C-alpha positions as CSV (number, residue, x, y, z in Angstrom):
1,M,-15.4,-17.2,2.7
2,N,-13.8,-17.9,-0.6
3,E,-16.9,-19.1,-2.6
4,P,-17.1,-17.5,-6.0
5,L,-19.9,-14.9,-6.7
6,T,-20.5,-12.3,-9.3
7,L,-20.9,-8.6,-8.5
8,L,-21.7,-6.3,-11.2
9,G,-20.7,-8.8,-13.6
10,F,-17.5,-9.3,-11.9
11,P,-16.2,-12.7,-10.8
12,T,-15.2,-11.9,-6.8
13,T,-15.5,-13.8,-3.4
14,P,-17.0,-12.5,-0.1
15,L,-13.3,-12.3,1.5
16,E,-12.3,-10.0,-1.8
17,L,-15.2,-8.0,-1.4
18,I,-14.7,-7.4,2.7
19,S,-10.8,-6.5,1.8
20,F,-12.2,-4.1,-1.1
21,V,-14.3,-2.3,1.7
22,L,-11.7,-2.2,4.1
23,S,-9.1,-0.9,2.1
24,I,-11.2,1.9,0.8
25,A,-12.0,2.9,4.6
26,T,-7.9,2.8,4.9
27,V,-7.1,4.9,2.1
28,L,-9.9,7.6,2.9
29,L,-8.8,7.9,6.7
30,N,-5.3,8.0,5.5
31,I,-5.9,11.1,3.4
32,R,-7.7,13.0,6.5
33,R,-4.4,11.9,8.6
34,I,-6.9,10.2,10.9
35,H,-4.9,7.2,13.1
36,W,-7.5,4.6,12.7
37,A,-6.4,4.3,9.1
38,W,-3.6,1.8,10.4
39,L,-6.4,-0.3,12.5
40,F,-8.3,-0.8,9.1
41,A,-5.1,-1.4,7.3
42,I,-4.1,-4.2,9.7
43,V,-7.3,-6.0,9.5
44,S,-7.5,-5.4,5.4
45,S,-3.8,-6.6,5.0
46,A,-5.2,-9.8,7.0
47,T,-8.0,-10.5,4.6
48,Y,-6.0,-9.4,1.6
49,G,-3.2,-11.8,2.6
50,I,-5.4,-14.7,2.1
51,V,-6.9,-13.6,-1.2
52,F,-3.2,-13.0,-2.8
53,F,-2.0,-16.1,-1.7
54,K,-4.7,-18.2,-3.4
55,A,-4.2,-16.3,-6.2
56,R,-0.5,-17.3,-6.2
57,L,0.6,-13.7,-5.4
58,Y,3.2,-14.8,-3.1
59,G,4.9,-11.3,-2.9
60,D,1.8,-9.6,-2.2
61,A,0.6,-12.3,0.1
62,G,3.8,-12.0,2.0
63,L,3.7,-8.1,1.8
64,Q,0.5,-8.2,4.1
65,A,2.2,-9.6,6.8
66,V,4.9,-6.8,6.4
67,F,1.8,-4.4,6.2
68,I,0.4,-5.7,9.4
69,A,3.9,-5.0,11.4
70,A,4.3,-1.5,9.5
71,S,0.6,-0.6,10.5
72,I,1.5,-1.2,13.9
73,W,4.7,0.9,13.7
74,G,2.9,3.4,11.8
75,W,-0.1,4.0,14.3
76,Y,2.7,4.4,16.9
77,E,4.5,7.1,14.9
78,W,1.1,8.9,14.4
79,L,0.0,8.8,18.0
80,R,3.9,9.0,19.7
81,G,6.1,9.5,16.8
82,R,8.5,12.4,17.1
83,G,9.9,14.8,14.3
84,A,12.4,17.5,14.4
85,D,13.2,19.2,18.0
86,D,11.1,16.3,19.6
87,E,8.1,17.7,18.0
88,P,5.1,15.3,17.1
89,L,5.1,14.3,13.4
90,V,3.6,16.8,11.1
91,V,3.4,16.4,7.2
92,T,6.8,17.0,5.5
93,R,8.6,16.3,2.1
94,L,11.6,14.4,1.3
95,D,14.6,16.4,0.5
96,R,17.0,15.5,-1.9
97,A,19.0,12.7,0.1
98,G,15.5,11.2,1.2
99,W,14.4,10.7,-2.7
100,I,18.0,9.1,-3.5
101,W,17.7,6.7,-0.4
102,S,14.1,6.2,-1.4
103,L,14.5,5.1,-4.7
104,A,17.5,3.1,-4.2
105,G,15.7,1.1,-1.6
106,W,13.0,0.5,-3.9
107,A,15.4,-0.5,-6.7
108,L,17.1,-3.2,-4.0
109,G,14.0,-4.5,-2.7
110,F,12.9,-5.2,-6.4
111,L,16.1,-7.1,-7.1
112,A,16.1,-9.1,-3.8
113,L,12.3,-10.0,-3.7
114,S,12.0,-10.8,-7.7
115,W,15.0,-13.1,-7.2
116,F,13.1,-14.7,-4.2
117,L,10.0,-15.2,-5.8
118,H,11.6,-16.7,-9.0
119,A,13.7,-19.0,-7.0
120,F,11.4,-20.1,-4.2
121,T,8.0,-19.9,-5.5
122,D,5.7,-20.9,-8.5
123,T,4.6,-17.3,-9.5
124,D,4.2,-16.7,-13.0
125,V,4.8,-12.9,-12.3
126,P,7.8,-12.9,-10.1
127,H,9.3,-9.2,-11.6
128,M,6.2,-7.5,-11.4
129,D,5.2,-9.0,-8.3
130,G,8.5,-8.0,-6.8
131,F,8.7,-4.5,-8.2
132,L,5.2,-3.7,-6.9
133,T,6.2,-5.0,-3.4
134,A,9.0,-3.2,-3.1
135,G,7.2,0.0,-4.1
136,S,4.3,-0.8,-1.4
137,L,6.9,-1.2,1.2
138,L,8.2,2.2,0.4
139,G,4.8,3.9,0.3
140,T,4.2,2.3,3.9
141,V,7.3,3.6,5.2
142,L,6.8,7.0,3.7
143,A,3.3,7.2,5.0
144,A,4.2,6.1,8.6
145,R,6.8,9.3,8.4
146,K,4.1,11.6,7.1
147,K,6.0,12.3,4.0
148,V,3.9,14.0,1.0
149,E,5.7,11.4,-1.3
150,N,4.2,8.4,-0.4
151,W,1.4,9.4,-2.5
152,H,3.6,9.8,-5.4
153,V,4.7,6.2,-4.9
154,W,1.1,4.8,-4.3
155,I,0.3,6.6,-7.5
156,A,3.0,5.0,-9.5
157,V,2.2,1.5,-7.8
158,D,-1.4,1.5,-8.0
159,V,-1.7,2.3,-11.6
160,L,0.8,-0.9,-12.2
161,Y,-1.3,-3.3,-9.9
162,V,-4.5,-2.5,-11.7
163,G,-3.1,-4.5,-14.8
164,L,-1.5,-7.1,-12.5
165,Y,-4.8,-7.8,-11.0
166,V,-6.8,-7.9,-14.3
167,Y,-4.1,-10.4,-15.6
168,K,-4.8,-12.3,-12.4
169,N,-8.5,-12.4,-12.8
170,L,-8.9,-10.4,-9.5
171,H,-11.4,-7.8,-11.2
172,L,-12.9,-6.3,-8.0
173,T,-9.2,-5.5,-6.9
174,A,-8.3,-3.9,-10.2
175,I,-11.3,-1.7,-9.7
176,L,-10.3,-0.9,-6.5
177,Y,-6.8,-0.1,-7.3
178,A,-8.2,2.0,-10.1
179,V,-10.1,4.2,-7.2
180,F,-6.8,4.1,-5.4
181,V,-5.1,5.9,-8.1
182,I,-7.9,8.7,-8.0
183,M,-7.6,8.5,-4.2
184,A,-4.2,8.9,-3.9
185,A,-4.5,12.0,-6.4
186,L,-6.5,13.5,-3.9
187,G,-4.2,12.7,-0.7
188,L,-1.3,13.9,-2.8
189,R,-2.9,17.5,-2.8
190,T,-4.5,17.2,0.6
191,W,-1.0,16.3,2.2
192,A,0.6,19.0,0.0
193,R,-1.5,21.5,1.3
194,A,-0.9,20.2,5.3
195,A,3.2,20.2,4.5
196,R,2.6,23.9,3.2
197,E,0.8,24.8,6.6
198,G,2.8,22.6,8.9
199,M,0.0,20.4,9.9
200,R,0.3,16.9,11.7
């Protein structure tokens, strides 16, 4: 599944192509707040974990295992999770304290991950990998809790991922993340409207 091939002039592999398609499906379902998004996230995370490991993006590879666990939790939250007054989760926004905790968590995650990747792996991009891995974890947690701001995080992360994947010669994945930027902007608009209307 990892034999090189060329698609639209870009080098890729069948596994990267499968991961690409599954990831697009994940985000489309997520924008529409359809819980099956989490199943697609689990499968695409498993396949991308292999792709990233072979590219020596160990933070991203390890992140996929965390994504699988987080996706199981996110799926549960969307189906059975409870918000305020024990009601089903609806789309809401972070308050000021939520923003502070989120940014502090991202910063601490970045410091810990970049140190670990630099000290214990042979990656050539420990700081960028650590920063984006921590941001991706934050985006996943916010999405699982149906917070509008998950899309702000994904826009910032996805823009930077485009450059990282071009650098690592994962051109199809770089294109995917450029598409993700557009889709995240659409998701932000859709979820912001849902938050105003108190929708699930």
